[in-house]
N, C-alpha and C positions, 0 to 999 in steps of 0.2 A: 504494500500500500504506500501511500504518499509519505508515511512516517517511517518506512523501513521495517515495519513489523510484519511477521508472517500472519496470514489469516487464521483465525481460530476456527476449528471445525464447526463450532456452534454457529458461526457467522457465514458459512458457505451457503451460496444460493442453491436452493433445491425447491422443487414444487411443493406447495402447501405448507411452507415453513416460514416463520417470521424470524429475521435475524435478531440477535441480541445487540444491544447498543451500550455505549458508555454515556448515554444521556444522563443528566443529573439535575433536572429542574427541582428547585427546592423552595420550600416555604418555611420560614422561621416564625414560630408562635411565641408570644410573650404573655405571661400572666398579668391580668389587669388588677387583680385584688389579692389579698392575702389568702383567700380560700383556694386559690389556684384553679378555680372552676371557670371563671370568665377569662377567655384568652382573646387576644387580637393578633392580627398579622403584624409582625415587626419588620419582616423583610421578605422579598422574593428575589431569587437569583437563578441564573443558569449560565451556560457557556457553550461556545463552539470550540473545536480544537482536537477532534479525534481522541487519541489516547490520553491527552492532557486535560480533558474536561473535568474529570473527578478531582484531580489535584488542584485545579484552578478554583472550582466551586468550594472545595473544602477550605482552602487557604483564605478566601474572601470571607466565608461564613465564620471561620475561627476568629479572624480579626474583628469582625462585628460583634460576635458573642463575647469575646474576652475583652472587648473595649480597648483594643490595642491601637486604634486609630480614632481620629476625631471627626471623620466624615465618611459618607458613603463613597465619595470619589476616591478618597485615600485608600480605603479598603480594596477597591477595584484596581487601582493603579499601582499599588505596592509591588515590588519585585517578588517573584515566586521561584520555587524549586520543584523539580519533577524527576522521577525515575521509574523505570519499568524493571521487571525482574531481570537480573543479570545484565543490566545496562549501566552506563555512566550516569551520574547525577547531573541533570541539566540545571544550571543556576543562572538566573537573570542578573544583570548588573544591578548593584545596589543592595544585595544581600549582605548583612553585617559580617565583617571580617571574623568576628568571634564564632559565628555560625559556620562559616567556611572552614575555619581551623578545626572545629569539632568534627566536621564531616571528613576532613583529611586525616585526622587522628584515628578515625574509625575505618581508614583505608578505602574510602570512597574516591573514585576518580571523578573529578569535577569537569564539566563541559560548560564553559562560560557562554552565555547568550547575551547579545545586546538587544535591548528592547527597541525595535524599529517598527514603525507603522507598516503593517502588511508584511512583516518579516517573520522569521521563525520565532515563535513565542510559546509560552506555556498557557494555553487556553486564552479565550477572549470572553470576559464576563460582562453580563448586564445585570444590574441590581437596582432595586427600589427599596428604600427603607422608609418606615413610617414612624413619626415621633409626634407626641402631643405637646401642647404648649405649657403643660403643668399648671393649668388654670382650672377654675371651676367649670368654665365652658368647654374645656377639653377639646380644642380644635386640633385636628390631626393634619400634619404636614407631610407631604411625600417628597423624598429626596432621591432622584434618579441618578444613576451613573452608568456611563458606557465606557468600555475599555478603550484606552488609548492605543492598544495593540492593533486595533482594526479601524482606527480613525473614526470610532463611533461617537455619537453625541445623542444625549437624550432629547426626545421630542414629545410634545404633548400640548394640551390646551389648558 
């Protein structure tokens, strides 16, 4: 395939069979009250990028859930890492040196990638987060982000 991976037998085209996919559309729910019964959508996200889809979605979701970033756009545009079984670790520019040193210490071979629009990347995510204004009126605001890796931009009305 375009990523240099051999096809999985589960994905071979045969009559009356649906191929498996690495799609990973995700909805993150957040408790609205202490009972944990009322939930609201905190974020929706997904990605394109073949075998790198799951890595990309996971890393964006983790940054949002662990509050490691201060905006939806930051979560989507932060550098990423990806590996397949028995392959080098692909690392985008901007991964902290400490993380790279840890990977090297564990004998991983690193393959640096430059983040270029429409270049070789680790997934291309789209994400929308929802936040309220912490007010009695509780107005919800939507914050969209499109990945710079595909020259995306959010559009809406």
